C-alpha positions as CSV (number, residue, x, y, z in Angstrom):
1,M,125.2,-26.2,-161.5
2,T,123.4,-26.1,-164.3
3,T,121.2,-23.5,-166.5
4,S,118.4,-24.6,-165.9
5,H,118.6,-24.3,-161.7
6,Y,119.8,-20.9,-162.2
7,P,118.7,-19.3,-165.3
8,H,118.9,-15.9,-164.4
9,L,122.3,-16.0,-162.9
10,F,123.4,-17.9,-165.9
11,A,122.0,-15.2,-168.3
12,T,123.9,-12.7,-166.2
13,L,127.7,-14.5,-165.7
14,G,127.3,-17.0,-168.7
15,E,129.8,-20.1,-167.5
16,A,131.3,-17.9,-164.9
17,A,128.0,-18.9,-163.0
18,N,128.8,-22.4,-163.0
19,Q,132.2,-21.6,-160.6
20,L,130.1,-20.1,-158.0
21,P,129.5,-22.2,-154.5
22,D,125.8,-23.6,-155.0
23,D,124.6,-21.5,-151.6
24,I,126.2,-18.0,-153.3
25,A,124.4,-19.1,-156.5
26,R,121.0,-19.7,-155.2
27,T,120.9,-16.7,-153.2
28,L,122.1,-14.4,-156.1
29,E,119.5,-16.5,-158.5
30,T,116.9,-15.5,-155.6
31,T,117.8,-12.1,-155.8
32,L,117.8,-11.8,-159.9
33,T,114.6,-13.3,-159.9
34,A,112.7,-10.7,-157.4
35,T,114.2,-7.8,-159.8
36,Q,113.4,-9.4,-162.7
37,A,109.6,-9.9,-161.6
38,A,109.6,-6.2,-160.2
39,D,111.0,-4.7,-163.5
40,A,109.0,-6.9,-165.8
41,S,106.1,-4.2,-166.3
42,D,108.9,-1.4,-166.9
43,G,109.7,-2.8,-170.6
44,I,113.0,-3.3,-171.1
45,T,115.2,-5.1,-168.5
46,L,118.8,-5.7,-168.1
47,L,118.3,-9.6,-167.5
48,G,115.6,-9.5,-170.6
49,C,118.2,-8.0,-172.8
50,L,121.1,-10.5,-172.0
51,R,118.9,-13.0,-172.9
52,H,118.1,-11.7,-176.5
53,I,121.8,-10.7,-176.7
54,R,122.2,-14.9,-176.3
55,R,120.0,-15.7,-179.3
56,V,122.2,-14.4,-182.0
57,E,121.9,-10.9,-181.7
58,A,123.3,-9.1,-184.6
59,A,124.7,-5.5,-184.6
60,D,121.2,-4.0,-185.3
61,G,119.8,-6.0,-182.0
62,Q,117.9,-8.3,-184.2
63,P,118.5,-12.0,-184.5
64,W,120.1,-12.9,-187.8
65,P,117.4,-12.9,-190.4
66,D,118.6,-15.7,-192.6
67,T,116.5,-18.7,-190.8
68,T,117.5,-21.0,-193.3
69,R,121.0,-21.3,-192.1
70,P,121.7,-23.6,-189.5
71,L,122.3,-22.1,-185.8
72,G,126.1,-22.2,-185.9
73,Q,126.1,-20.5,-188.9
74,R,123.9,-17.6,-187.7
75,M,125.7,-17.3,-184.6
76,A,128.8,-16.5,-186.7
77,L,127.3,-14.4,-188.9
78,S,126.3,-12.6,-185.9
79,R,129.6,-12.4,-184.5
80,I,131.0,-11.0,-187.7
81,D,128.4,-8.1,-188.0
82,R,128.9,-7.2,-184.6
83,A,132.6,-6.9,-185.0
84,N,132.7,-5.4,-188.2
85,A,130.3,-2.5,-186.4
86,G,132.9,-2.1,-183.8
87,L,135.9,-2.3,-186.4
88,T,133.9,0.4,-188.6
89,F,133.5,2.5,-185.2
90,L,137.1,2.1,-184.1
91,L,138.5,3.3,-187.6
92,E,135.9,6.2,-187.5
93,L,137.7,7.4,-184.4
94,L,141.0,6.5,-185.6
95,H,140.4,8.4,-188.6
96,A,139.3,11.4,-186.2
97,T,142.2,11.5,-184.0
98,E,144.6,11.4,-186.9
99,R,142.7,14.6,-188.6
100,V,142.9,16.2,-184.9
101,R,146.6,15.1,-184.7
102,V,147.4,17.0,-187.8
103,D,145.2,19.6,-187.9
104,G,143.6,20.3,-184.7
105,N,144.8,22.1,-181.6
106,G,146.9,20.5,-178.7
107,E,144.1,20.0,-176.4
108,Q,142.0,17.8,-178.6
109,Q,144.9,15.3,-179.2
110,V,145.2,12.2,-178.1
111,G,148.7,10.5,-177.5
112,D,150.3,8.3,-179.6
113,D,149.8,5.4,-177.1
114,A,145.7,6.2,-177.7
115,R,146.3,5.5,-181.2
116,E,148.2,3.0,-181.3
117,G,145.7,0.8,-178.7
118,L,142.8,2.0,-181.5
119,L,145.1,0.4,-184.1
120,L,145.6,-3.0,-182.0
121,A,141.9,-3.0,-181.4
122,C,141.5,-3.1,-185.3
123,R,143.7,-5.5,-185.7
124,G,142.0,-7.8,-183.4
125,L,138.3,-7.3,-184.4
126,S,139.8,-8.1,-188.1
127,E,141.6,-11.2,-186.9
128,Y,138.3,-12.0,-185.3
129,V,136.2,-11.3,-188.4
130,D,138.9,-13.6,-190.2
131,V,138.2,-16.8,-187.7
132,Q,134.7,-16.2,-187.9
133,L,134.4,-15.8,-191.5
134,R,136.0,-19.4,-191.7
135,V,133.7,-20.9,-189.1
136,A,130.8,-19.8,-190.9
């Protein structure tokens, strides 16, 4: 199965679409095509957004602006931008949970496991940014 045979399915599932049996993939592609055609006049669609995301979209929802760079660098910079936006949000959330832990009431506090989960997510994203920087 290739992306040319099942473009809507590939836009939805990515490489996982290649693992589906052909008869199921064909049925899903037919359904997704019909859904896409029905939703096309409604503006933003799920499949349209998925296609847009796969075109080197940065955290602001737009393609990476520097078109003089090779596609691989633009993709890496977009990934860095998205990961950095996610990391910033997680750190803000972690900061807020710490303020509530110190100064807030008991009902608003999150447990130690949630705070540790936020820390681990921050570490993971920062390590991912480091890997992407080396690619760019």
